[in-house]
N, C-alpha and C positions, 0 to 999 in steps of 0.2 A: 555603409556605416550604420551602426545601431544608434538609435536616438537616445538621448540622455535628458532627463529632467533635472539633473544635477551632475556634479563631476563624476560620481560613481553610482548614481541612482537611476532606477529604471521603472517603467510602467509595466506591470506584470499581471497577467490573467492566471488565476488558479481555478480551473474547472473542477468541480467536486470539492471546492474549498471548505465546505462545512462538514466533510467527512472526517474520519479519524486521522488519516495522514494529511489530508488537505488542511485541516484546522491547525495542526502543528506547523505545517509549511507556511501558511498565512501568517501565523504569529511570528515566526522567525524572520520572514521577509519584511513585515511591518516594523519589527524591532530594528531591523537594519536600515530603515528609512525609505524603503521602496514604496511606490504608489501601487497598492494591491487591489485588484478587482476580483472578488470571489463570485463565481457563478455556480449555483447549485439548485436542483429542483426539489431538494429536501425529501426525496423518496427514501433515502437512507442517511443523508446528511442530517446533522442535528444543530439547532441554534445554540445549544450549550457549548459547542466547540468553537464558536466565534463570537459569542455575546460580549466577551471581554474586549473585543476589538471594535465594537460598534461606534464608540466615541472617538476613535482615532481618526484624525483628519486624512491620513493617507490610506484609509481602508474603506472600500465600498462593497456592499453585498447586493447581488442581483439574483432574484428568484427566477430561474429560467431552466428549461430542459434543453440540453445541447443538441438533441435530435431535431429541434426546430430551428428555423433561421435565426441567426444571432443578431442582437441589437448592435447599433453603431457604438463602438467603445472608444473611438478616438485613437490617436497614435499609440502603438504598443511596441515593446522591446522583446518580451518573453511571454510564452504561454506554457503552463504546466497542465497537461490533461490527466487529471486523477479521477475523472468522472466514471463511475460504474461501481455498483455494489461488488464487494470482493469476497463476501462470505457466501458459501453455497446455500445456506439457509435463506439468505436475502435474494441472491440473484436467480434462484430457481422459482421464486414466487411468480415472476413474469418473464420467462426466458426469452420471449420475442423482443420485449422491450430491452432486456439486457443486451441482446445481439445488436439491436438498433443503436443503443447508447454507444457501444464499441465502434461500430462501423459508420453510421450516419453522423454520430457526434464527432468522431475523428475527422471525417471529411469536412464538416463545417469548420472545425478549428484549424485544419490545415489550410483551407482557403483563407481564413482570417489571417493566419500567419503570413501567407504569401502577400496579401493586400497590404500589410503593414511592415513587410520585411522583418518579421519577428522570428526569433528562434523558438522552436516548439519541442517540448519534451513529452513523450508518451510513457505513461505508467503501464508497462506490460507486466508480465507475471511469470513466476516459475511454473504456472500451470501449462504454459506452452510446451513443457517437457512431458506432460501427461504422466503416465505411470512409467518412470524412466527405467531403462534396461542397463544404465551405467550410473556409477556414483563415484565422485561428485559429478554434478552436471556442469559442463562448460558450455559457453555460448555456441560453439560449433555443433553441439549435439542437436539433432533435428527432432527429437522427441518421439513419444509413443502415445498418441492422442486418439481417443475414440471420437469420431465425427458425429456419431448418433447416440447420444446418451444424455443423462440429466445434467452433466457438467459441461456439455459441449457448447452451450450458448455462450459460456464465459471463456472456456479454453480456446475454442475456434474463433470466437469473436476477437480475442486478443491476438491470435495468430494472423487473422485477416488485417487487423490494424497495423501490425508490423510490416505487412506487404504494402499497405497504403503509404506508410512512412518511407519505405524503400523507394517506391515509384515516384512519390512527390519529390524526393531528394534528387533522384537520378534523371527524371524527365522534366521537372519544373524548377529545380534549383532551390527547393525549400531547405532551410537549415534545420535539420531534425536531430533528435536524440531519442534513444529508446532504452528504458530501464526495465530489466526483468526483476521484479521485486519478489523476494521470498518472504515467508511468514514474518509479520511484524506485530509487535505488541507494545503496550505502554498505557499510561493514563490517557483517558479520552476515548478508549474503546467502548463500544456499546456493549453493556453487560449481557445483552440477550442476542448477540450476533451469531452465536453458535460455533465460534472458533475455539481452538484448543485452550489457550490461556484464559480467555474470559470465562469459558465454561468451567474449567477446573477451579479457578480461584473463587468464583461465585458459589459453586457447589461446596467447596471446602469451607468457605466462610459460613455458609448456612447450615453445614453439618449434614447435607443430603448426599447420597451416593455420587461419587465422581464417575461419570460415564465415559468409558473407553470403548471405542468402536473397533471391532476385530479383536485379535489376540493381544494388541498393544505392542507388537514387535515392529510395527511400521515406524519410520523415523521422520523427524522434522528438525529444521534449524530455525532458531528464533532470533530476530534482530530487533533491538530496542529502537523505539521511534526516533530518538535524537540522532542515532547513527544513520538511520535511513534518510532523514532530512539532510544530514551532511552529505550523504552520497548523491542525492538528487541535485543538490545545489552544485556539487563538484562536477557532475555530469553536464549540467546546464552551462557551466563556465568553461567546459572543455573546448578545444579547437574544433572548428567546423568540419574538420576531416574525420572526427570521431563519431561516425554516424551508424556504426554497427551496434547491435544490442550489448548492454553491459549487465551482468548479474550484480544485484545489490542485495546482500543478505549476510548473515553471520554463519560461517562454515561450521560452527560448533553443532554437532549432531547428537540428538537424544531420541531414544525410543519413547513412544507415547506413554507407556507404563512408567518409565523413569521420570518423566515430567509429572505425571499424576502423583507418584509417591513423594517426589521432591516437594511439591506444593502442599500436600497433606502434612508432611513432616514439618515443613517450614511454619505452617500456621498452627501446628499442634491440634489439628482438626481430628474429630472422631469419625470423619467420613470414611466409608469403605469404597473400594473400587468395584464398579459394576461393569461387566463386559457385555456389549451389545453387538448386533450384527454389523459388519462393515458395510458402509454405503457403496453403491455401484460406482465403479471407476475411481475409488479413493486410492491415491498413489501410495505405494509401499515405502518410497524413499524420497527425501527432499534434503539435498545438501548442495549449496552453491560452490562452484569453483570461482573464486574472485581474483584470480591471478591477473586478469585484464584490468580490472578496476584498480587494483593495487599499483600496477605498473603505469597505467595511462592517467588515472585520476588521482593517484597518491592518496587513495581512500581505503580504509579498512575499519570495521567496527571496533569500538573500544569497550562497550558495556557487556559484561558477562550476563548470563541468564540469572545467576544469583543476585547480582547487583541490580539488574533490571526489575526483578520481582520485588525487591525492596522498595523501588520507586513506584511500582504499579499497584501492589496490594492495598495500600492505604486509600487509593482512589476508589477501588471497588468496595472497600469496607465503608467508606463515606457514602457511596451511592446506595448501598444496601441499608444504611442507617444503623449499622451495628456498632459496637464499641470499638475503640482503637485497638488494633491488633499488634502485639509485640512480635517482631520478626526475629527469627533465630537463624537466618540464612548464613551459612559459612562462606567466607570469601574464598 
C-alpha cells in the first residue's frame, strides 16, 4: 500500500525540481496539495523556477547532487527523476558528470524508492532513438545511437538508466515508470540553453540572425510544458503493470526552417536566417508515436505550437527587458 498524508495527498520527491520541467511539475504538485521535496544541485536548475514556492508549507528545497548519497527524507510515496541537463550546450560542458548524474543518480533514487516502497518515474528522452531510421518513432524502435560522440554522455546515459529501471523492476520489485520526453518548450526555459525555441525566440526578439544548423530540413516535434506535465502525472498514476517506456511529446512535425520562419513572422522581426554547420550526431528527424500513451494513459497534447508560442514569447520578452510584443500568431 502507498502511504498517504491525506486522503489523496502524497509525499513526493522531484529530483531536478529547479529545472525547466521540474519547476513546472513542482508548482503543479504543490498546487494540488502534495508535500513536495525538490532536490537540485543548481548546476543547470535555477532558483527563479521555484522561488515563488518557497513560502508554501508543503514545499521544501534541498541543494544536493544526486550522484552523492541521499539524505534521509522520511516516508515517501513517489519520486520523479528529472535530474540531468537536457540541452546539448549544457550537458556537454562536463560529459562525465552528465553520465554520472544519469547512472549513479538513478541508482541512488531507485534504492531510495525501494526503501520507502515508493513509485519512481524516470525522465528518459527521445535521444535514446539517436538519429532514427524510421518516423514516427514508436517505443519498440531500438534506435540508432552513436556510443562514442559528443552527445553520447546523454544519449547512452539515458539508455543505461532505462536498463536499470527494467532490472530494478524485474529483479527487485521496484514500481517503475519511464517517460521518453520529446522536445518541450514554454515559459521558464533558460534563454541561453541553446535549444531551438529559446534560441529562435531570443534571436528574433533582439533582431539578430536566427541561427539554423544544417540546411534546416531536419524536423522536430514541440510539446508545450503544461501538456508534458499532464503526461508525466498520468504516467505516474498508471497501473503498476505499465512499466515499459512511454513516448511523451507532440506528434506535430516541423522542419527547423519552418519553425524559424514562423517565429520571425510571428514577431514581425527583421532577423534573417543564418545557416551554420550541423553539429555532430544531430538527429535528422524527431516525431513521437504516442499511440501507447493515448490508449493506456488517456493522454494527448492539447496545445498547438502557435498557441504555445503565444504563451512563451512574453516570458522571453520580459527576460530580455524589451517592450511588450504584439503576437500575430494564427490559430
